[in-house]
C-alpha positions in Angstrom: -4.4 -13.2 -6.3 -3.1 -13.8 -9.5 -2.2 -11.5 -12.7 -3.9 -14.2 -14.5 -6.4 -14.8 -12.2 -7.3 -11.2 -11.9 -10.3 -10.5 -14.2 -10.4 -6.9 -16.5 -13.6 -5.0 -16.2 -14.0 -1.2 -17.0 -12.7 1.7 -15.2 -9.1 1.9 -15.7 -8.9 -2.2 -14.6 -6.7 -3.0 -17.6 -4.6 0.2 -16.7 -4.2 -0.6 -13.7 -3.4 -4.5 -14.4 -0.5 -3.1 -17.1 0.8 -1.0 -14.8 0.9 -3.3 -11.9 2.9 -6.2 -14.8 4.7 -3.9 -15.1 6.3 -2.8 -12.6 6.2 -6.7 -11.5 8.4 -7.6 -14.1 10.5 -4.0 -13.6 9.8 -4.3 -17.8 8.5 -1.2 -20.4 10.5 1.6 -21.6 10.7 3.8 -18.6 10.0 1.2 -15.8 7.3 1.7 -13.3 8.8 2.1 -9.6 5.7 3.0 -7.7 2.3 2.2 -8.2 -0.9 4.1 -6.7 -3.8 2.0 -6.8 -6.8 4.5 -5.8 -10.6 3.4 -6.1 -13.5 2.0 -2.7 -13.6 -1.1 -1.5 -13.8 -4.3 -4.0 -12.0 -3.2 -7.1 -8.8 -4.9 -7.3 -7.2 -3.3 -6.0 -5.4 -5.7 -3.5 -5.5 -8.4 -6.0 -2.9 -6.4 -8.1 -0.8 -5.8 -5.4 -0.9 -9.4 -3.9 0.1 -10.7 -7.3 2.9 -8.4 -8.0 4.9 -10.0 -4.8 3.8 -12.7 -6.2 5.9 -11.8 -9.6 8.5 -10.1 -7.2 9.0 -13.6 -5.3 8.6 -16.0 -8.5 11.4 -13.9 -10.0 13.5 -14.6 -6.7 13.9 -11.4 -5.2 12.4 -10.0 -1.8 9.0 -8.4 -1.2 6.8 -7.1 1.6 3.1 -6.8 1.7 1.5 -5.8 5.1 -2.0 -4.3 5.3 -1.4 -0.9 6.8 -2.9 -0.8 10.2 -1.2 -4.2 10.7 2.3 -2.9 9.7 2.3 -0.7 12.5 0.1 -2.8 14.9 3.6 -5.1 14.5 6.0 -2.0 14.8 4.2 -0.7 18.1 4.0 -4.7 18.9 8.7 -4.8 18.6 9.4 -1.2 20.6 9.9 -3.7 23.8 11.7 -5.6 21.3 15.7 -6.8 20.6 17.5 -7.7 17.9 15.2 -9.4 15.0 12.1 -9.0 16.1 12.8 -5.5 17.8 11.5 -2.0 16.4 15.1 -1.0 14.7 15.6 -4.4 12.6 11.5 -4.2 11.8 11.6 -0.8 10.5 14.8 -0.8 8.8 13.6 -4.0 7.0 10.1 -2.4 5.8 12.3 1.2 4.5 15.0 -1.1 2.8 13.0 -4.6 1.2 13.3 -4.0 -2.8 9.7 -4.2 -2.8 6.9 -3.1 0.0 3.3 -2.9 -0.7 1.5 -0.9 1.3 -2.3 -2.1 1.1 -5.5 0.3 2.4 -3.0 3.5 3.1 -5.9 5.8 5.1 -7.9 3.1 6.9 -5.5 2.9 10.2 -6.3 5.2 12.9 -3.8 8.4 12.2 -2.2 8.6 16.0 0.8 11.3 16.1 3.4 8.4 16.2 1.3 5.8 13.0 1.8 9.2 10.9 5.3 9.9 11.8 6.1 6.4 10.5 4.3 7.0 7.4 6.2 9.3 6.3 9.4 8.5 7.2 9.1 5.0 5.7 7.9 6.2 2.4 10.0 9.5 2.5 13.0 6.9 3.1 11.6 5.0 0.0 11.5 8.0 -2.2 14.7 9.3 -1.8 16.3 6.2 -2.0 14.4 4.9 -5.2 13.1 2.1 -3.8 9.8 0.5 -5.5 7.4 1.1 -3.4 3.2 0.1 -4.8 0.2 1.6 -2.4 -3.8 1.2 -2.4 -6.2 2.8 -0.7 -9.5 3.9 -1.3 -9.9 6.9 -0.3 -9.3 10.1 -2.4 -5.5 10.9 -2.7 -6.5 14.8 -1.4 -7.5 13.2 1.8 -4.7 11.0 3.4 -1.6 13.0 4.8 -0.5 16.0 3.0 3.6 14.5 2.9 2.3 11.3 1.5 0.2 12.6 -1.0 2.8 14.7 -2.2 5.3 12.1 -3.0 3.1 9.8 -4.7 1.7 11.9 -7.3 5.4 13.7 -7.8 8.0 10.3 -7.6 9.1 9.5 -10.9 8.7 7.1 -12.5 5.8 6.3 -10.7 2.3 6.1 -11.7 -1.2 7.2 -9.7 -4.6 5.1 -11.4 -7.7 5.3 -10.2 -10.0 2.5 -10.9 -13.8 3.9 -11.1 -15.0 0.3 -11.8 -18.1 -1.4 -10.3 -17.7 -3.7 -6.8 -16.6 -7.1 -9.0 -18.8 -9.0 -6.4 -21.6 -7.5 -7.5 -20.7 -7.3 -11.3 -19.7 -11.1 -11.0 -23.8 -11.4 -9.2 -25.4 -9.8 -12.0 -23.1 -11.1 -14.9 -22.3 -8.2 -15.7 
């Protein structure tokens, strides 16, 4: 999943790719630090999110990609551990890594503990101005209010709604 392999179709995929590349290169008149990609499944959100991570790594910068349900599982699993694999260290890394990608926010089973972790993580990155990429297949008004608010108002950040047709269907029909 690279920028070169991403197929621009309709419905804001060109805009999403352009903004993703700006964030990945930290370029543009006002470099974007937060990018939220919203669409139904199979519209290219994860592809672009991973492409951003790859570009950061190619540039020698640290990044962390995480599928949100698995991120929460990893954190829960680290609660009883100490040292490098322990919860405190894992959570600090997610807060402080130069770029964090949270893929599929909103598909996780919402628990009070999980919601608190996600709120704290997004809030920490918001307050400290650290780059964040979020993908979701939920409208922002269906996400936790505190998170949705920060995703929409972070400057310099962008929210792109991709209303393209499902990629696999376009590929099958040749459209």
